Backbone as a chain_set.jsonl record, in Angstrom:
{"seq": "MIKNSMKLTFVAAMLAGMSVGANAATTDLGTLNTDPTTFGGTVSGTGVAFSDIFTFDGSQSIASSFSVVDVPLTVGGVNFDGILTGLSLFSAGANGVVGGGDDTLLGSSAGTGAGDSLTLNYDQPLSGASFITVTGISNGSAGAIYAGAMAAAIPEPETYAMLLAGLGLMGAVVRRRSNRKTS", "coords": {"N": [[59.754, 49.237, 212.336], [61.185, 51.136, 213.172], [63.803, 50.207, 212.688], [63.993, 50.32, 210.309], [63.62, 53.508, 209.451], [66.232, 53.65, 210.932], [68.361, 52.77, 208.739], [67.713, 53.897, 206.617], [68.178, 56.315, 207.128], [70.993, 55.993, 207.865], [71.74, 55.187, 205.918], [71.305, 57.739, 203.963], [73.218, 58.959, 205.109], [75.686, 58.214, 204.289], [75.665, 58.222, 201.821], [75.477, 60.898, 201.277], [77.729, 61.336, 202.903], [79.492, 60.379, 200.552], [79.41, 61.972, 198.761], [80.828, 64.086, 199.384], [83.026, 63.382, 199.587], [83.338, 63.509, 196.52], [84.227, 65.272, 193.531], [82.956, 67.696, 190.722], [82.764, 69.956, 188.139], [81.318, 72.578, 186.183], [82.835, 74.503, 183.468], [82.237, 76.91, 181.067], [84.43, 77.533, 178.356], [83.971, 78.947, 176.063], [84.401, 79.9, 172.273], [85.786, 77.548, 170.195], [89.651, 78.54, 168.977], [92.372, 79.582, 166.924], [94.346, 80.75, 168.972], [95.432, 79.56, 171.822], [93.424, 78.38, 174.476], [92.94, 78.658, 177.944], [92.789, 76.881, 180.576], [91.907, 75.278, 184.336], [91.763, 73.733, 187.219], [90.486, 73.49, 190.791], [91.073, 71.352, 193.27], [89.903, 70.176, 196.695], [90.714, 68.914, 199.791], [92.437, 65.645, 200.999], [92.753, 62.531, 198.778], [89.837, 63.075, 197.126], [88.089, 62.356, 194.334], [88.095, 64.024, 191.633], [85.723, 65.129, 188.382], [85.96, 66.735, 186.225], [84.42, 69.161, 184.04], [84.752, 71.324, 180.899], [83.332, 72.725, 178.791], [82.772, 74.207, 174.818], [82.519, 75.919, 172.294], [83.15, 73.978, 169.327], [82.996, 74.803, 166.416], [84.747, 75.948, 164.37], [86.694, 74.569, 164.098], [89.446, 72.422, 162.897], [91.131, 70.48, 163.319], [91.805, 69.87, 166.559], [93.993, 69.87, 169.59], [94.606, 69.074, 173.194], [95.871, 69.602, 176.22], [96.981, 69.061, 179.356], [98.062, 69.522, 183.209], [99.504, 68.499, 185.807], [99.917, 70.342, 188.842], [102.278, 70.375, 190.61], [102.109, 71.777, 194.137], [103.505, 73.389, 196.957], [103.054, 75.252, 200.041], [104.459, 76.586, 202.712], [103.631, 74.215, 204.615], [101.817, 73.376, 202.867], [100.753, 71.133, 201.085], [99.706, 70.992, 197.389], [98.857, 68.645, 195.336], [98.261, 66.36, 192.636], [96.843, 63.786, 190.908], [96.155, 62.884, 187.388], [94.346, 61.082, 185.71], [92.721, 60.506, 183.255], [91.704, 62.089, 180.16], [89.229, 63.176, 178.286], [87.729, 63.447, 174.964], [84.401, 65.157, 173.883], [81.619, 64.665, 171.981], [79.204, 66.96, 171.81], [76.813, 66.599, 170.649], [73.59, 66.396, 169.077], [71.438, 67.796, 169.952], [73.139, 69.562, 171.502], [73.971, 69.45, 174.697], [74.986, 68.961, 177.185], [74.866, 65.657, 178.8], [72.959, 64.87, 177.329], [71.999, 62.738, 176.612], [72.563, 62.044, 174.202], [75.554, 62.453, 173.616], [78.992, 61.915, 172.436], [81.392, 59.892, 172.634], [84.394, 60.748, 171.15], [87.718, 61.033, 171.304], [90.002, 60.07, 173.679], [92.674, 60.009, 176.525], [94.485, 58.458, 178.754], [95.724, 58.377, 181.863], [99.046, 57.564, 182.753], [101.15, 55.619, 184.736], [102.468, 58.235, 187.666], [100.731, 60.11, 186.069], [101.296, 63.072, 185.888], [100.705, 64.622, 183.845], [98.662, 65.101, 180.589], [97.953, 64.232, 177.199], [96.149, 64.924, 174.198], [95.167, 64.874, 171.151], [93.283, 65.487, 168.724], [92.782, 64.843, 164.754], [90.221, 65.301, 163.601], [87.458, 67.597, 162.266], [85.902, 68.871, 164.862], [82.3, 69.734, 165.272], [80.259, 71.973, 165.965], [78.741, 72.119, 169.474], [80.921, 71.321, 172.059], [82.891, 69.055, 174.514], [85.583, 68.531, 177.212], [86.467, 66.479, 179.422], [88.094, 66.177, 182.787], [89.763, 63.874, 184.973], [90.887, 62.483, 187.588], [92.362, 62.219, 190.873], [93.158, 63.813, 194.001], [96.014, 63.815, 195.818], [97.491, 65.183, 197.376], [98.172, 66.928, 200.659], [96.495, 69.704, 201.111], [94.898, 69.211, 198.838], [94.583, 69.399, 194.774], [95.793, 70.994, 192.487], [95.215, 71.578, 189.047], [96.353, 72.382, 185.685], [95.624, 73.331, 181.925], [95.55, 73.782, 178.251], [94.203, 74.209, 175.091], [94.008, 73.9, 171.543], [92.399, 75.094, 168.232], [93.324, 74.161, 165.101], [93.292, 75.995, 162.228], [92.797, 76.717, 159.007], [94.844, 79.042, 157.371], [94.376, 81.864, 155.142], [95.884, 81.382, 153.215], [96.69, 79.034, 152.975], [94.663, 77.825, 151.997], [94.808, 79.069, 149.44], [97.332, 78.175, 148.04], [96.232, 75.453, 148.357], [94.302, 75.85, 145.928], [95.936, 76.59, 144.164], [97.194, 74.404, 143.769], [95.382, 72.375, 142.951], [94.63, 73.399, 140.382], [97.402, 73.434, 138.64], [97.442, 70.706, 138.543], [95.725, 69.834, 137.186], [96.307, 71.008, 134.48], [98.326, 69.795, 134.282], [97.166, 67.588, 133.728], [95.065, 68.217, 131.238], [97.304, 68.98, 129.481], [98.266, 65.903, 129.23], [96.262, 64.948, 127.895], [95.724, 66.021, 125.657], [98.406, 65.39, 124.582], [97.758, 62.668, 124.207], [95.623, 62.743, 122.301], [96.837, 63.794, 119.755]], "CA": [[59.282, 50.132, 212.016], [62.314, 52.166, 213.848], [64.64, 49.48, 211.782], [63.844, 50.771, 209.243], [64.183, 54.131, 209.554], [67.575, 53.768, 210.526], [68.754, 51.616, 207.615], [67.565, 55.309, 205.552], [69.434, 57.136, 207.756], [72.413, 55.416, 207.69], [71.935, 55.278, 203.405], [71.502, 58.83, 203.562], [74.42, 59.383, 205.853], [76.903, 57.262, 203.16], [75.702, 59.028, 199.908], [76.103, 62.47, 201.731], [79.367, 61.526, 202.954], [80.175, 59.765, 199.238], [79.018, 63.24, 197.769], [81.193, 65.421, 199.828], [84.455, 62.912, 198.794], [83.655, 63.959, 195.131], [84.223, 66.838, 192.981], [82.739, 68.335, 190.063], [82.353, 70.874, 188.056], [81.287, 72.598, 184.544], [83.25, 75.527, 183.039], [82.128, 76.834, 179.447], [85.298, 77.838, 177.709], [83.309, 80.044, 174.474], [84.798, 79.24, 170.753], [87.857, 77.579, 170.688], [89.94, 78.917, 168.053], [93.824, 78.956, 166.916], [94.85, 81.011, 170.069], [95.387, 78.856, 172.931], [92.613, 78.511, 175.556], [93.578, 77.445, 179.47], [91.421, 75.955, 181.804], [92.621, 74.909, 185.139], [90.961, 73.491, 188.147], [91.44, 73.526, 191.63], [90.672, 70.216, 194.368], [90.465, 70.763, 198.177], [91.443, 67.584, 200.423], [92.899, 64.854, 200.272], [92.375, 61.581, 198.214], [89.16, 63.6, 196.378], [88.239, 62.162, 193.124], [87.481, 64.804, 190.428], [86.264, 64.235, 186.758], [85.836, 68.433, 185.925], [83.949, 69.414, 182.862], [84.779, 71.997, 179.9], [82.524, 73.254, 177.343], [83.022, 74.953, 174.066], [81.707, 75.761, 170.389], [84.539, 73.712, 168.352], [82.748, 74.433, 164.535], [85.311, 76.696, 163.822], [87.954, 74.508, 164.294], [89.647, 71.321, 161.715], [91.338, 69.808, 163.73], [92.524, 70.277, 167.786], [95.138, 69.714, 171.041], [94.341, 69.172, 174.355], [96.585, 68.944, 177.527], [96.388, 69.283, 181.146], [99.367, 69.19, 183.783], [99.346, 68.467, 187.708], [100.266, 71.922, 188.964], [102.321, 70.485, 192.417], [102.302, 73.288, 195.065], [103.5, 73.139, 198.705], [103.223, 76.697, 200.476], [104.049, 77.014, 204.568], [103.545, 73.318, 204.575], [100.853, 72.877, 202.872], [100.448, 70.591, 199.307], [98.807, 70.564, 195.804], [99.256, 67.358, 194.129], [97.09, 65.671, 192.226], [97.336, 62.268, 190.212], [95.59, 63.035, 186.351], [94.186, 59.584, 185.189], [92.015, 61.258, 182.094], [91.223, 63.249, 179.531], [88.494, 62.854, 177.51], [86.661, 64.797, 174.352], [83.239, 64.306, 173.526], [80.629, 66.04, 171.098], [77.858, 67.239, 172.89], [75.273, 66.122, 170.069], [72.594, 67.096, 167.926], [70.669, 69.003, 170.866], [74.136, 71.05, 172.132], [73.494, 69.489, 175.644], [76.369, 67.927, 177.669], [74.877, 64.877, 178.868], [71.745, 65.572, 176.756], [71.822, 61.264, 175.988], [73.209, 62.201, 172.272], [76.636, 62.297, 173.211], [79.759, 60.652, 171.87], [83.184, 60.331, 172.543], [85.602, 61.664, 170.39], [88.939, 60.441, 171.664], [90.439, 59.736, 175.124], [94.135, 59.919, 176.782], [94.317, 57.551, 180.365], [97.122, 58.701, 182.69], [99.65, 56.135, 183.69], [102.376, 55.938, 186.067], [102.776, 59.386, 188.482], [99.292, 61.492, 186.191], [100.978, 64.667, 186.119], [100.517, 65.127, 182.258], [98.085, 64.107, 179.244], [97.503, 65.219, 175.997], [95.195, 64.57, 173.224], [94.894, 65.326, 169.738], [91.957, 65.312, 167.421], [92.733, 65.454, 163.922], [89.018, 65.591, 162.509], [86.767, 68.437, 162.765], [84.732, 69.387, 165.515], [80.721, 70.367, 164.574], [79.521, 71.949, 167.435], [79.046, 72.407, 171.066], [82.1, 69.667, 172.226], [83.233, 69.23, 175.834], [86.46, 67.501, 177.073], [86.32, 65.49, 180.859], [89.634, 65.982, 182.872], [89.593, 63.104, 186.014], [91.715, 62.734, 188.675], [92.411, 62.006, 192.309], [93.948, 64.535, 194.873], [96.979, 62.893, 196.534], [98.151, 66.345, 198.412], [97.062, 67.433, 201.978], [95.355, 70.274, 200.902], [93.937, 69.143, 197.302], [94.932, 69.775, 194.07], [95.837, 72.025, 191.315], [95.828, 71.639, 187.32], [96.083, 73.351, 184.544], [95.251, 72.699, 181.046], [95.167, 74.81, 177.416], [93.527, 73.44, 174.071], [93.785, 74.741, 170.776], [92.049, 74.421, 167.552], [93.974, 74.231, 163.844], [91.793, 76.796, 161.467], [93.567, 77.068, 157.975], [94.766, 80.424, 156.461], [93.988, 81.829, 153.821], [97.057, 81.252, 152.474], [96.571, 77.072, 152.439], [93.547, 78.075, 150.792], [95.479, 79.675, 148.015], [98.111, 76.97, 148.117], [95.236, 74.207, 147.728], [93.839, 75.99, 144.824], [97.06, 76.94, 143.058], [97.845, 73.027, 143.306], [94.608, 72.344, 141.653], [95.089, 73.931, 139.069], [98.013, 72.684, 138.42], [97.607, 69.489, 138.348], [94.11, 70.443, 135.814], [96.963, 72.11, 133.721], [99.014, 68.515, 133.49], [95.812, 66.406, 132.943], [94.737, 68.671, 130.209], [98.179, 68.249, 128.732], [98.619, 65.089, 129.02], [95.03, 64.49, 127.479], [95.993, 66.602, 124.352], [99.338, 64.928, 123.838], [97.432, 61.931, 123.804], [94.649, 63.288, 120.801], [97.676, 64.639, 118.654]], "C": [[61.016, 51.37, 212.059], [63.596, 51.552, 212.833], [64.638, 50.25, 210.445], [64.672, 52.222, 208.294], [65.793, 54.422, 209.767], [68.375, 53.599, 210.108], [68.529, 53.272, 206.673], [68.46, 55.959, 206.047], [70.644, 57.254, 207.404], [72.519, 55.651, 205.995], [72.702, 56.557, 203.198], [72.508, 58.955, 204.432], [75.748, 59.405, 204.879], [76.324, 58.353, 202.702], [76.167, 60.589, 200.331], [77.355, 62.301, 201.416], [80.13, 61.231, 201.73], [80.555, 60.728, 198.933], [80.071, 64.281, 198.28], [82.74, 64.582, 199.557], [84.689, 62.852, 197.368], [83.966, 65.273, 194.692], [84.007, 67.164, 191.525], [82.434, 69.367, 189.477], [82.344, 71.346, 186.993], [81.93, 73.882, 184.409], [82.794, 75.671, 181.206], [83.476, 77.987, 179.483], [85.017, 78.815, 176.837], [83.67, 79.167, 173.524], [86.227, 79.028, 170.929], [88.313, 78.094, 169.667], [91.776, 78.607, 167.761], [94.408, 79.506, 168.069], [94.622, 80.555, 171.254], [94.247, 79.167, 173.966], [92.499, 78.046, 176.8], [92.488, 77.775, 180.109], [92.173, 75.788, 182.771], [91.468, 74.331, 186.326], [91.54, 73.337, 189.59], [90.151, 71.805, 192.294], [90.647, 70.817, 195.735], [89.952, 69.588, 198.643], [91.584, 66.407, 199.135], [92.247, 63.627, 199.653], [90.666, 62.135, 197.624], [89.207, 63.292, 195.245], [87.378, 63.349, 192.51], [86.863, 64.212, 189.2], [85.231, 66.267, 186.478], [85.182, 68.466, 184.275], [84.197, 70.882, 182.058], [83.815, 72.004, 178.942], [83.367, 74.079, 176.784], [82.468, 74.819, 172.845], [83.61, 75.696, 169.588], [84.4, 73.915, 166.995], [83.468, 74.967, 164.058], [86.405, 75.212, 163.061], [87.817, 72.849, 163.019], [90.934, 69.904, 162.265], [92.025, 70.292, 165.203], [92.937, 69.507, 168.73], [94.685, 70.143, 171.808], [95.502, 68.679, 175.361], [96.443, 69.817, 178.75], [97.57, 68.725, 181.401], [99.159, 69.345, 184.857], [99.762, 69.676, 187.974], [101.094, 71.344, 191.366], [102.914, 71.993, 193.482], [102.484, 73.018, 196.655], [104.299, 74.928, 198.991], [103.091, 76.323, 202.01], [103.16, 75.453, 204.767], [102.111, 72.433, 204.905], [100.625, 72.766, 201.657], [99.328, 70.085, 199.006], [99.443, 69.824, 195.824], [98.474, 66.533, 193.748], [97.831, 64.424, 190.921], [95.782, 62.733, 188.785], [95.406, 61.748, 185.658], [92.975, 59.596, 183.801], [91.848, 62.043, 181.48], [90.546, 62.713, 178.089], [87.677, 64.219, 176.191], [85.612, 64.559, 173.904], [82.875, 65.51, 172.595], [79.635, 66.03, 171.962], [76.198, 66.444, 172.277], [74.857, 67.205, 169.467], [72.049, 68.196, 169.038], [72.171, 69.873, 171.872], [74.099, 70.654, 173.774], [74.329, 68.549, 176.405], [75.658, 66.697, 178.801], [73.274, 64.693, 178.605], [71.532, 63.86, 176.208], [72.211, 61.081, 174.829], [75.021, 62.186, 172.623], [77.475, 61.665, 172.566], [81.013, 60.981, 172.239], [84.053, 60.321, 171.707], [86.991, 60.875, 170.489], [88.867, 60.83, 173.282], [91.967, 59.837, 175.047], [93.43, 59.6, 178.74], [95.916, 58.069, 181.031], [97.96, 57.013, 183.245], [100.987, 57.158, 184.043], [101.987, 57.03, 187.149], [101.577, 60.409, 187.627], [99.671, 62.773, 186.004], [101.015, 65.223, 184.422], [99.57, 64.355, 181.619], [98.1, 64.717, 178.011], [97.258, 64.317, 175.11], [94.793, 65.259, 172.386], [94.257, 64.641, 168.846], [92.419, 65.521, 165.898], [91.545, 65.586, 162.9], [88.358, 66.922, 162.969], [85.886, 68.438, 163.373], [83.111, 69.731, 164.626], [80.171, 70.766, 165.806], [79.824, 72.287, 168.819], [80.1, 70.813, 171.265], [82.151, 70.279, 173.468], [84.634, 68.395, 176.217], [85.755, 67.594, 178.87], [87.819, 65.426, 181.517], [89.26, 65.222, 183.955], [90.704, 62.866, 186.129], [91.669, 62.152, 190.081], [93.178, 63.318, 192.902], [94.64, 63.94, 195.702], [97.869, 64.597, 198.144], [97.287, 66.145, 199.73], [96.421, 68.638, 201.927], [94.046, 70.169, 199.681], [94.875, 68.98, 196.432], [94.41, 70.958, 193.189], [96.328, 71.808, 189.959], [95.728, 72.544, 186.518], [96.234, 72.789, 183.458], [95.113, 73.78, 179.934], [94.985, 74.038, 175.961], [93.359, 74.913, 172.876], [93.484, 74.819, 169.432], [92.893, 74.966, 166.205], [92.855, 74.886, 162.652], [93.164, 77.096, 160.207], [93.526, 78.246, 157.534], [94.411, 80.45, 155.73], [94.827, 81.489, 152.72], [97.358, 79.892, 151.809], [95.251, 77.205, 151.602], [94.007, 78.115, 149.581], [96.29, 78.785, 147.542], [97.227, 75.798, 147.474], [95.058, 74.313, 145.854], [94.589, 76.392, 143.427], [97.726, 75.096, 142.582], [96.657, 72.508, 142.443], [94.513, 72.502, 140.575], [95.926, 73.765, 139.035], [98.318, 71.447, 138.05], [96.277, 69.264, 137.183], [95.01, 70.406, 134.535], [97.741, 70.37, 132.855], [97.949, 68.141, 133.137], [95.743, 67.058, 131.431], [95.832, 68.775, 129.268], [98.39, 67.417, 128.232], [97.511, 64.726, 128.15], [95.197, 65.224, 126.246], [96.756, 66.358, 123.811], [98.591, 64.039, 123.54], [96.825, 61.929, 121.93], [95.718, 63.21, 119.895], [98.308, 63.437, 118.07]], "O": [[61.592, 52.055, 211.214], [64.312, 52.365, 212.247], [65.615, 50.634, 209.802], [65.49, 52.31, 207.378], [66.481, 55.159, 209.061], [69.42, 54.012, 210.609], [69.53, 53.619, 206.046], [69.52, 56.2, 205.47], [71.263, 58.165, 206.853], [73.311, 56.207, 205.235], [73.814, 56.773, 202.716], [72.636, 59.989, 203.775], [76.575, 60.307, 204.747], [76.52, 59.444, 203.238], [77.037, 61.261, 199.777], [78.023, 62.673, 200.452], [81.28, 61.662, 201.643], [81.758, 60.891, 198.727], [80.197, 65.318, 197.628], [83.664, 65.353, 199.298], [85.711, 62.393, 196.858], [83.959, 66.259, 195.428], [85.021, 66.889, 190.882], [81.686, 70.06, 190.167], [83.243, 70.884, 186.29], [81.609, 74.616, 185.345], [82.972, 74.814, 180.341], [83.602, 78.94, 180.252], [85.875, 79.695, 176.774], [83.46, 77.957, 173.613], [87.213, 79.616, 171.374], [87.349, 78.337, 168.942], [92.373, 77.651, 168.256], [95.248, 78.701, 168.472], [93.669, 81.02, 171.879], [94.178, 80.35, 174.301], [91.938, 76.955, 176.904], [91.615, 78.643, 180.135], [93.342, 76.06, 182.498], [90.284, 74.611, 186.141], [92.737, 73.112, 189.769], [89.043, 71.415, 191.927], [91.279, 71.848, 195.967], [88.928, 69.114, 198.151], [91.348, 66.175, 197.95], [91.056, 63.546, 199.953], [90.002, 61.111, 197.788], [90.202, 63.71, 194.652], [86.211, 63.585, 192.824], [87.197, 63.088, 188.825], [84.053, 66.593, 186.632], [85.626, 67.683, 183.436], [83.732, 71.794, 182.741], [83.634, 70.976, 178.29], [84.309, 74.648, 177.335], [82.003, 73.776, 172.385], [84.558, 76.457, 169.397], [85.255, 73.475, 166.226], [83.304, 74.808, 162.849], [86.703, 75.004, 161.885], [86.815, 72.344, 162.513], [91.348, 68.872, 161.737], [92.871, 71.173, 165.053], [92.374, 68.421, 168.867], [94.239, 71.29, 171.77], [95.979, 67.546, 175.309], [95.932, 70.916, 178.966], [98.193, 67.927, 180.702], [98.567, 70.382, 185.159], [100.07, 70.217, 186.913], [100.766, 71.645, 192.514], [103.823, 72.821, 193.412], [101.64, 72.497, 197.384], [105.289, 75.523, 198.565], [102.065, 75.896, 202.539], [101.976, 75.575, 205.083], [101.578, 71.717, 205.752], [100.339, 73.732, 200.951], [98.46, 69.375, 199.514], [100.601, 69.934, 196.227], [97.895, 65.861, 194.601], [98.917, 64.351, 190.346], [94.62, 62.862, 189.17], [96.358, 61.327, 185.0], [92.448, 58.525, 183.498], [91.771, 63.117, 182.077], [91.065, 62.101, 177.155], [87.269, 65.36, 176.407], [85.643, 63.484, 173.304], [83.355, 66.629, 172.415], [79.319, 65.132, 172.742], [75.174, 66.022, 172.815], [75.29, 68.344, 169.296], [72.293, 69.393, 168.885], [71.987, 70.665, 172.797], [74.217, 71.701, 174.41], [74.276, 67.344, 176.16], [76.076, 66.949, 179.931], [72.474, 64.422, 179.5], [70.772, 63.787, 175.241], [72.228, 59.944, 174.358], [75.725, 61.848, 171.671], [77.011, 60.706, 171.949], [81.586, 62.069, 172.185], [84.583, 59.212, 171.781], [87.237, 60.06, 169.6], [88.081, 61.542, 173.906], [92.578, 59.793, 173.979], [92.589, 60.092, 179.492], [97.007, 58.009, 180.464], [97.617, 55.963, 183.788], [101.483, 58.273, 183.886], [100.933, 56.685, 187.681], [101.313, 61.46, 188.211], [98.826, 63.664, 185.927], [101.436, 66.336, 184.106], [99.467, 63.152, 181.862], [98.312, 65.929, 177.978], [97.799, 63.215, 175.021], [94.093, 66.243, 172.626], [94.507, 63.56, 168.312], [92.454, 66.737, 165.711], [91.688, 65.879, 161.713], [88.712, 67.358, 164.065], [84.833, 68.078, 162.846], [83.045, 69.928, 163.413], [79.669, 69.977, 166.606], [80.916, 72.659, 169.249], [79.988, 69.691, 170.771], [81.765, 71.412, 173.754], [84.838, 67.471, 175.429], [84.944, 68.377, 179.366], [88.692, 64.764, 180.956], [88.175, 65.666, 184.329], [91.556, 62.916, 185.243], [90.647, 61.503, 190.304], [93.89, 63.877, 192.067], [93.97, 63.367, 196.562], [98.436, 64.674, 199.234], [96.231, 65.539, 199.911], [95.602, 68.746, 202.839], [92.926, 70.671, 199.579], [95.96, 68.53, 196.801], [93.35, 71.579, 193.105], [97.52, 71.822, 189.652], [94.986, 73.514, 186.679], [96.884, 71.743, 183.49], [94.595, 74.816, 180.35], [95.812, 73.145, 175.781], [92.964, 76.073, 172.99], [94.564, 74.551, 168.906], [93.153, 76.17, 166.189], [91.813, 74.332, 162.302], [94.255, 77.586, 160.499], [92.436, 78.738, 157.242], [93.959, 79.448, 155.177], [94.498, 81.348, 151.542], [97.916, 79.597, 150.752], [95.036, 76.572, 150.569], [93.687, 77.312, 148.705], [95.998, 78.467, 146.389], [97.427, 75.302, 146.366], [95.373, 73.552, 144.939], [94.212, 76.492, 142.26], [98.368, 74.7, 141.609], [96.89, 72.212, 141.271], [94.285, 71.607, 139.761], [95.992, 73.891, 140.258], [99.281, 71.119, 137.356], [96.24, 68.285, 136.437], [94.56, 69.827, 133.547], [97.746, 69.95, 131.698], [97.687, 68.403, 131.964], [96.31, 66.481, 130.504], [95.465, 68.676, 128.097], [98.704, 67.436, 127.042], [97.962, 63.888, 127.369], [94.35, 64.713, 125.514], [96.716, 66.647, 122.615], [98.344, 64.167, 122.341], [97.27, 61.446, 120.888], [95.489, 62.359, 119.036], [99.094, 63.548, 117.13]]}, "num_chains": 1, "name": "protein.A"}
């Protein structure tokens, strides 16, 4: 009986210790639009793995671009530095809930070498609730700092006008050719 309670205590202490060594945060960034939306994160402690989630509504976009960069900083002998290991884009699915069971991976970018920056371009329309995850590990004496930006490509009214003008010209050319063939 005592051996079992000691084992359970040991397992509970191990799990508590592992949870201290991991970092995860969720931040809502609102609606993605053509103006760059900035985001960032900090991680305390050295050797701490992190996986932060940034949620947003991407329903207005036809294409999106995401980038994140490590911000190395040394102040008075205290060092912040990190290694970025991944940047992933997900759709939150029909229920619009992160982790709701119907999330879909849309694209990802993996860190190589020093892992100082990551970029992800997604050229398809997003629909509704979406999110990105930024993963990495802190290797500074005090932790890590990173910053990122994302923006959507939304067509301007001039783009639609040029599209309609082009379709009109194509229609005129087709009609002219068909009239030539019948005469």
